N, C-alpha and C positions, 0 to 999 in steps of 0.2 A: 465740284458738286454734281449730283445727278440731275437728269433732266427728264421731262415727259415729252418725247419726240412728237413732232407734228402738231403741237398745240400752240395756238397763238392767244395772247391775252390782251384785252383792251381795258384800260382803266375805266371804272364806272363807280361813281359814288352817288349817293342819294339818301333820302330819308330812311330811318331805321324801321321800315315796314316789315321786312323779313331779313334781318341781318344774318350773315354767316357766323355761326357759333364756333368758337375756337377753344379747345382745351390745351393748356400748356402743361407739359410734363418735363420737369427738369429739377435736379437736386440742388442747383445753385439759386439761392434767394435773389441774387442780383439779376440773373438771366430771367427768372420768372417775373420780376418786377419790371424789367425793361420791356419784355415782350408784352406783358399785360398793358403797360402804358401805351405802347405803340398801337396795339390793336384797339384799345379804348378810344384813341383819338380819331379813328376812322368811322365815318357815319354808317357804313354798310357792314361793319364787323362788330363782334361782341365777344367778350371773354366769358365763356361758359364756366370755367374754373381754372385754377392754377395749382397743380399738385407737385409735391416734392419727390414722389416715388411712383413707380409703375403700379405697385400694389394699391396705393391710395387712388390712383387714377382708375384702375379697374373697378374698385369698389363704388365709384361715383358715376360710372359711365351711363348706367340706365337712367339716372336722375338728371344728368347734365345734358344728354342727347346732343353731343357736338356734331358739327359738320366736318370740321378739320381738327386733327390732333397734331400738335407740335411736340415731337418726341425726341428726347435725348437718348443716346445709346449707353453712355458710360455713367451708370448710376449704381449706388449701393443696393444690395438685395437683388431683386429681379432686374436684369438688364433690359435695355430697349428691345433687343433682338428677340428675347424670350417673350416679351409682352406683345409684340406685333400680332401674332395669330389670335391671341385671346381678345385683344382690342377690336380686331376686325370682326370677330364673332359677336361680341357684345354690342358694338356700336355701329354695325352695318346700317346704312351705307357710308358711314364716315370715311374720309380719306386721311391717311397718315402721311405727314410731312416730317421726315427725320431731319432734325437740326442738331448736328453734333460735330465736335472737333475730330471725330473718328472718320467722318465721311469726306472723302475727296474723290474726284472723278476717277473711276476705275479701281478704287481701293477695295479691299476684301470686304470690309464692313458695309460699304455702299452696295455692292452687288448682293450681299447677303440680305440686307434690308429690303431691297427691291424684289428679290426672289421670294421673300416671305409675305409680300403683299403691300409693302409701303408704296405709295403713289409717286413719291419724289423724295429726293434728299438734298440737303443744303448744308454746307460747312458753317460752323459758327465763325464769326469774324475774329480775326486776330486783334490783339490790343491796339487801339487807335484806328481800326479799320471799320468801325461801325458807323459808316457814313450814310449820306442820302441815297447813294446808289444801292447799298446793301439793303437799306430799309425798303426802297421801292421794289427791289427784286423779291423780298420776303412777302410784301403785301400782295404783289401780283400772283405769286404762287398760292397764297392763302385764298385769294378771290377765285382763282381758277378752280382749285380743288373744291372749294365750297359750293360753287355753282354746279359742278359735276355731281357732288353728293346730293344736293337738293333736287336736281333733275331725277336722279336715281330713286330718291325717296318718293317723289310724286308718281313716278312710273310704277313703283311697287305697290302704291296705294290704289292705283287704277290700272290693273293688268289688262292687256289687250284681250278682247274676246275672240275665241277661235271662230273661223268661218264655218258656216253650216255646210255640210257636204251636199253636193248637187244630187238631185234624184237620178234614178237610173234611166228614166224615160227622157225623151227630148224636151227641151224647154218650149213653152208656149208663150206667145207674146201678144199682149193686148195693146193696140195703139189707140190713143185718144186724141182727137183734134177737133177744132171748131169747124173745119171745112170738110164736110162729108164728101164734097165733090173731088177734092184733092186726094183723099184717101181712096175713093172709088177708082179714079184715074190711075192711081199707082198700083191698084190691084191688092190693096191691103184689106184683109177681112175686118169688118167693122162691128164693134160692140158698143152700144150706147151707155152701158152700165157695167161696172166690173162684176156685179152679181150675175150677169148673163153669161159670163165666160165660164168655161168648164176646164177641168183637168189641171188645176193649180196654175193658171195663167199668170205670167209675170206682168209687170206694169211698166209701160213706157209712156211718158207724157210728151206730146209733140208741142213745140213752141209755136203757138199760132201767131206770134208777132214777127216771125222770120219772113224774109222776102219770099215771094211766091216761087221764084225759080229755085231758090235754095231749099224751100220746103218740098217741092216736087222731087228734086234730086234725092233728098233724104228719104222720102217715102218710097221712091222707086228702088233705092238700095235696100230698104227695109223689106220690101216685098220679095226681093231675090234671096232673102235669108234661106238657108238650106232646109230649115224646118217649116217654112211656110208652104202651103199649097199641097202638102202630101195627103193622099187619100186616107192614110192611117191616122192623121191628126184629128182630134175632136173638133167639132165646129165651134167657132167663136161667137156665132149669132144663132 
């Protein structure tokens, strides 16, 4: 079976506050029933739907909004490989876990599924091999992929804001501290109010609770900033 390299999974179960939603797609009623029962027994997992064909699964993706899709490859009509690109398009950022008898490590179908965008693959168990170890492996993979999908969904909902470009001129710094004496000794220009500063001055708040020696060292370093004390700089007071 295929693997997702470099990823470790830790078991985590808890209340169904935000369960991983799983869509099962398999033409075998027995397989669908078994997978649905196993998933339903886990507190942090939930069956979004169980469909008998890729066509029916595609028709319900927008309504079911799964985090993980368990997909068989060998099905009548549209096969799993043909369905992977469409499922990724409609259900993004859902992750697809291919569970099929056609997938073994290094097999052609396994590599094809991964190249098309499946997140992981897993072989269906042989008769009599559906044991606790197989179940534990399947649940770990579902949890891992579900958490990845949920993080991606949150990130897409709150995109990172681009940083504002810095102005062309040199930055101006306004230092504020309770001890005017320390600021004066360090040679730092003093402004008692931000409204007194000119030229788009930035704001630095000095921690007045710091030790005197540490405060003095900090202010002396601040005073040596290459943009302080230049005759071309606008006055801060």
